[in-house]
Steps between C-alpha positions, in 0.01 A plus 500: 500500500797733553850549367663733758864458405419573136347839590807590707725425204265685263494815712879489524513476119255791467712710736821413316350616169320811623612838624195520724470400865299179540177675613501707180526199268179391328436170331215312341457124518303375200320171453397244760514720810342225712819295499799493737675784317195727500449436871866558584558805283185666633580429864873570478452821304235618748737435791767708325266787419515449124240566230404139415239451229337165433369483145294206381150362466296545818457126549881466512551756779624395846252407771312803634633455855858516373425807286344672803807421713738617226309828466520546878876438490538739208309771689725457805818506290408770247442271204208418274349173378255568219350208306366534148396288207612771255857424384567843349375692804681260732845564353479877460821660623644189670871441538468121463263257334508154655335180386506127561390186319128459449484153655704440813691186590272229628187627326316268263587524130130524426496865615735619221227566245290705742800697629611583146152638429488694826854633507593577138383863543764529778794378293804724544586621151658808344169688485443443871854609586440819300162551670686578822602835353832444677788420262704372796249228598669167555359149467523231769403134517562241773570230235462270323347710223311374197594747228563268210496143380845406628368326815296183531202697634539772236494245219209315660296822520578575136388152393180509710396864473702654217675757720875537525510762776299512818545733798778697328609542142850404396554857383450635855673209674815540293492882496728730700201564732 
């Protein structure tokens, strides 16, 4: 349900690549925000007073009790935790765009088709990076990433669903961002 050491490493990475103090860094997590990364990024960012935006379909948002607690923590620490299902609005002005795979380890393979339908509008691509309005926006992913057909899963998704990129395009993944 949580991935606490990942968020610590991610915030360190954000700090290393930003001229801003941690509480002034904003980031948007796109996709399946109800997974361990969505939970951890929301909670960790709230504890650190960051602007943490969860962007995805409403039925893939974290449990309401966790959102309420994260918003309370953000209030105490000077941060914000908005949730939206609008990808363009969700990334406006952010310093970082973060995503994760659409089906987490241990989940049934049968959910792939539904997740692809639900989450394709939240794919991190060049247009979404540009929608931030911030030319310095960086991209982050906790890995592994499915941005081409060069993995077993990537090839399987191409054969089954005709897509070669999922949560992030190869163009963004391999870019300087």
